[in-house]
N, C-alpha and C positions, 0 to 999 in steps of 0.2 A: 257732618262736622266741617266739610269744605264749604265755607260760606264767604261770600264777598259782600261787603256792605260799604256804601259810600254815603257819608254824611256831610252836608255842606254847612260850613260855618263862615259865612261871607261877612267881611268887614269893609264895605265900601267907604270911601272918604266922605261921601255925602249921602244923606238918607232922605228919601221922600216918602210921603204917605202913599199907600197903594190907592190908585184912582178907581179901582173896581172895573177896569176895562182891559181888554187884551191890547197890548201895544203893537203887535205885528199883524193886526187885522184891520182892514178898512171899514168904514161905516156900512158898506154893503157886503161885509163878511168875506172879503177876498184877502189872501195872504199878501203881505208887503213888508219891505224893509223900512224900519222907522227912520225918519229923517232926523239927523243930528245937526243940520245946517245952522240952526239958531242957538245951539248950545255953546257955552264957553269952554275953552280949553282949560282943564285943570289936571292936577296930579291925581291919579286914581290908583287905588290899591285894593286887591281882593285876595282872600286866603280861603282855600278849600282843604278839607281834611277827609281822607278816606282810610279805611282799614281793611286789611285782608287777614282773616282769622286762619291761623295755621294749625293743621292737624298735628298730633304728636310726632308722627314719623317725619314730618317736614321740620318741625321745631327742633327736633333732636339733631338736625344737620346744621343749625345756626352756629356760626363761629363768632365769638366776640372779638373785637379788634381794638380793645382799649378805648382811647379817646376818639377813635375813628368809627365807633359804632359797632355794627355787626354785618355779617354777610352770609349768604348761602351759596356755596359753590355747587354748580350742577353741570351736567353734560352740555348745557347751552351757554355756560359761563357764569359770571357773578350775577346772581339774581337781582339783588337790590340795586346795584350799580346800573344794570341794564334797565331796570324800572325807572331810575332817575333820568337816564338818557331819553327813554321813550316818553316820559312825562314832559320833559322840556321840548322835545320835538312836537308833541301834540299841542302844547301851548301855542307854538308858532303857526300851527296849521288849523286852528280852531275855526276860522272863517271858511275854510275849505270843507269842514265837516258839518257845520251847523248852518243851515240855509240863510238865516237872516242876521248872522253875526257880521259886524263891520270888520274889515281887515284892519289890524292895529299894528303900529310900530312898537313892539314890545321892547321896553327899556331895561327891565330887570325881571328875572324869573329864578325862583329858588324852589327846588324840589328836594325834600328831605325824607328819609325813611328811618324810623326809629323802631327797633325791635323791643317789644314789651312782653315779658312772660308773667303770667299771673298764677293764682292758686289753682289747684286741681289740674295742672298740666295745660292750662289754656295759654295760648300765645298769639300774638298778632304783629303784623307789620303796620305801623301807623304812619301814614303819608301826609305830609303838609306841603301844599303848593301855594306859593305866594307870587303874585304877578303885579308889576307896576308899569304904568304908562302915563304920559302926559298927553291927554287927548280929549275929545268931546264926548266920549262914551266909556263906560266902565269895562273892567276886565274880569267880571265875575265868571263869565262863560269860559274864558281862558283858564282861570284857576281851577274850575270844576273839571274841565277837559284834561288838564295836566294831572290832577290828582287821580282821576278815573283811569287814565291810560297807564299811569305808573302802577296802580293797583291791578289792572288787567294783565300787565306784563309780569308782575310778580306771581299772580295766580297761574299764568301759563307755564 
């Protein structure tokens, strides 16, 4: 029943056809950071969604807060709020965690947690992380890292 699932729904502002080659590997099969020197600076946005499926004993501890959503209070503190903070911090540290990510000056980051209860006692925390930057490269990895770290923190 304790299951963590991360699904990426990326919406970059520009879309290119897949070239059928690995972008972080040289022709002689060596790892490398891709050059963005010749790319134009544009506004880039990415969104990632992850979910943490909550067992009944955890879901029973969720408190609804009206317009402010929901929260789980634990001995470690407010679970969803802590996840939001962890997700935001992770977005800013993505290039430290993923070897070939370019460091980016994050201009906007939003991490939201929505509690959803379903039929048969199923419940989940649905996390959406949206990141924006004006740069030469996208923010997909930052959005994925933020949504994943928020989910991992909630799971913890």
